[in-house]
C-alpha positions in Angstrom: -64.1 -45.1 41.5 -62.2 -48.5 39.7 -64.6 -47.8 36.8 -62.5 -44.3 36.6 -59.6 -45.6 36.9 -60.6 -48.4 33.8 -61.9 -45.1 31.8 -58.4 -43.3 32.2 -56.1 -45.7 30.9 -56.5 -44.7 27.6 -56.3 -41.5 27.5 -53.1 -41.9 30.0 -51.7 -44.4 27.4 -52.3 -41.6 24.5 -49.8 -39.0 26.5 -47.2 -41.8 27.7 -46.7 -42.8 24.1 -46.4 -39.2 22.9 -43.7 -39.6 19.9 -43.5 -36.3 18.9 -43.0 -35.1 22.5 -40.2 -37.5 22.9 -38.6 -36.9 19.7 -38.6 -33.0 20.5 -37.2 -33.9 24.2 -34.5 -36.0 22.6 -33.4 -33.0 20.4 -33.4 -31.0 23.8 -31.4 -33.8 25.6 -28.4 -33.7 23.0 -28.2 -29.8 23.0 -25.3 -27.7 24.5 -27.2 -27.1 27.5 -28.8 -30.4 27.8 -29.4 -30.3 31.5 -31.1 -26.5 31.9 -33.0 -27.2 28.7 -34.2 -30.8 29.7 -35.8 -29.7 32.6 -37.1 -26.5 31.2 -39.1 -28.6 28.5 -40.1 -31.0 31.6 -41.6 -28.0 33.3 -43.4 -26.8 30.3 -44.9 -30.1 29.5 -46.3 -30.6 32.9 -47.4 -27.6 32.9 -49.6 -27.7 29.8 -50.6 -31.4 31.2 -51.5 -29.7 34.3 -53.4 -26.6 32.9 -55.4 -28.7 30.4 -56.6 -31.5 32.6 -57.4 -29.0 35.7 -59.1 -26.3 33.7 -61.1 -29.5 31.9 -62.2 -30.8 35.2 -63.4 -27.3 36.4 -65.3 -26.2 33.1 -67.2 -29.4 33.0 -68.0 -29.8 37.0 -68.7 -26.3 36.8 -71.6 -26.5 33.8 -73.6 -29.5 34.4 -72.0 -32.1 36.7 -73.2 -33.6 39.8 -72.9 -37.3 40.4 -75.4 -38.8 38.5 -75.8 -42.4 36.4 -77.0 -40.7 33.1 -74.5 -37.9 31.6 -76.0 -34.9 30.0 -76.4 -34.8 26.3 -73.8 -32.1 25.4 -71.1 -34.3 27.0 -72.0 -37.5 24.3 -71.6 -34.7 21.9 -68.1 -33.4 23.0 -67.2 -37.3 23.5 -68.5 -37.7 19.9 -66.6 -34.7 18.6 -63.3 -35.8 20.2 -63.7 -39.3 19.3 -64.1 -38.7 15.4 -61.6 -36.3 15.3 -58.9 -39.0 17.0 -60.0 -41.3 14.5 -59.5 -39.1 11.4 -56.1 -38.3 13.0 -55.1 -41.8 13.2 -55.8 -42.3 9.5 -53.8 -38.9 8.4 -51.2 -40.2 10.6 -51.1 -43.6 9.0 -51.4 -42.2 5.5 -48.4 -39.6 6.2 -46.2 -42.6 6.4 -44.2 -40.7 9.6 -42.8 -38.1 7.7 -42.7 -35.2 10.1 -41.3 -38.2 12.8 -38.9 -39.1 10.5 -37.3 -35.8 10.2 -38.0 -35.0 13.7 -35.4 -38.4 14.3 -33.0 -36.2 12.9 -33.6 -33.1 14.4 -30.7 -31.1 16.2 -31.8 -27.2 16.1 -34.9 -25.7 17.1 -35.7 -24.6 13.2 -35.6 -28.4 12.4 -38.0 -29.6 15.7 -40.5 -26.5 14.0 -40.3 -27.7 10.8 -41.4 -31.5 11.8 -43.9 -30.1 13.9 -45.9 -27.5 12.1 -48.2 -26.8 14.8 -45.5 -25.1 16.6 -45.0 -21.4 16.8 -43.0 -19.5 14.0 -40.9 -17.8 16.3 -39.3 -21.4 16.8 -37.7 -21.0 13.7 -35.9 -17.8 14.1 -33.5 -19.2 16.9 -30.6 -21.2 16.2 -30.5 -23.0 19.4 -32.2 -24.2 22.5 -32.2 -22.0 25.7 -34.3 -22.9 29.2 -37.1 -19.9 28.0 -37.4 -21.4 25.0 -37.4 -24.9 25.8 -40.2 -24.1 28.4 -42.1 -22.8 25.8 -41.3 -25.5 23.6 -42.4 -28.4 26.2 -45.8 -26.4 27.1 -46.5 -26.0 23.1 -45.6 -29.7 22.1 -48.6 -31.1 24.5 -51.3 -28.1 24.1 -50.9 -27.6 20.6 -51.1 -31.4 19.9 -54.6 -32.5 19.3 -53.9 -36.1 20.5 -52.2 -35.0 23.8 -54.6 -31.7 24.5 -57.6 -34.7 23.6 -56.6 -36.9 26.0 -56.1 -34.5 28.7 -59.9 -33.1 28.0 -61.3 -36.5 28.0 -59.7 -37.3 31.3 -61.6 -33.9 32.6 -64.5 -35.1 31.0 -64.7 -38.1 32.9 -63.0 -36.7 36.4 -65.8 -34.3 36.3 -68.6 -36.8 35.7 -67.7 -39.6 37.9 -69.8 -40.4 40.4 -67.4 -40.1 43.3 -66.0 -37.5 45.8 -63.9 -34.6 45.4 -61.2 -36.0 47.2 -61.1 -39.1 45.1 -61.7 -37.1 42.2 -58.7 -35.4 43.1 -56.5 -38.2 43.7 -57.3 -39.6 39.9 -56.5 -36.1 38.6 -53.5 -36.1 40.2 -52.7 -39.9 39.7 -53.2 -39.0 35.9 -51.0 -35.7 35.9 -48.4 -37.6 37.5 -48.4 -40.6 35.0 -48.4 -38.1 32.1 -45.1 -36.6 33.4 -43.4 -40.1 33.9 -42.4 -40.2 30.4 -40.7 -37.0 29.8 -39.5 -36.9 33.9 -37.6 -40.6 33.3 -35.4 -39.7 30.3 -34.8 -36.2 31.9 -33.8 -37.9 35.4 -31.6 -40.4 33.2 -29.5 -37.9 31.4 -29.2 -35.6 34.8 -27.4 -39.0 36.1 -25.5 -39.9 33.2 -24.4 -36.7 31.5 -23.0 -37.2 27.9 -22.7 -41.0 28.6 -26.5 -41.0 27.6 -26.2 -39.5 23.8 -26.0 -43.2 22.5 -28.9 -44.2 23.9 -30.9 -40.9 23.0 -29.7 -41.0 19.6 -31.0 -44.6 19.2 -34.1 -44.2 21.0 -35.0 -41.7 18.5 -34.1 -43.5 15.2 -36.3 -46.5 16.7 -39.2 -44.0 17.3 -38.8 -42.4 13.6 -38.9 -45.7 12.1 -41.8 -47.4 13.9 -44.1 -44.7 15.3 -46.6 -43.9 12.5 -48.2 -47.1 12.7 -48.1 -47.3 16.6 -49.2 -43.9 16.5 -52.0 -44.7 14.3 -53.2 -47.5 16.3 -53.1 -45.5 19.6 -55.1 -43.0 18.3 -57.5 -45.4 17.1 -57.4 -47.2 20.7 -58.1 -43.8 22.1 -61.1 -43.0 20.1 -63.1 -46.1 19.7 -64.1 -46.0 23.1 -64.7 -42.4 23.0 -67.3 -42.9 20.1 -68.6 -46.2 21.6 -69.4 -44.1 24.7 -70.9 -41.3 22.6 -73.1 -43.0 20.7 -74.3 -45.1 23.8 -75.2 -41.8 25.6 -76.9 -40.5 22.3 -79.4 -43.5 22.0 -80.3 -43.8 25.5 
């Protein structure tokens, strides 16, 4: 179980340090109905994390996994595809210079958020303000359609399904993974619920800092996540 937990550190970090998600959350928390919108965004994020992680565990368990010391070839191929994708994403993020994140750092409307996150659905650009329903959809979409966040949840599902641990132990690890993944959104929401309008200056400083530094940090983080998966995939295929 210890090896499983250690293996999940990288994907947990990938979710914890998701600059695009934090930027979108700050826009929600600075909106007119910031309390309701922040809670709705948190619910959407949590639902996406739970669904992708849970489905990944269920699918990988049903396909081929049982407690074993050697991983099946298809699992190595999945890791290889994810690793290559993440490494290419790291290069892409670094070369773009964080342009999307810079735009997100000043976003105040759904249209501006959608412009800075092109993977989001077009309907978001057609509304003039955030509502709880749209905020929930945004929270779900920011996680589910973001290749880094979704890949981290899929990696966690692959590791949990393939670990030689009991069902109960695997469930505990999965719950812990989800709880940690929810934390970076839950903490700012709880802070704003407690402080109200007084939290606005800190939120603006937070997104300004992320907007200025996130491209290098994000690229490095993606490499840290992708490199171990590449090593595991190559080792499994060679052996």
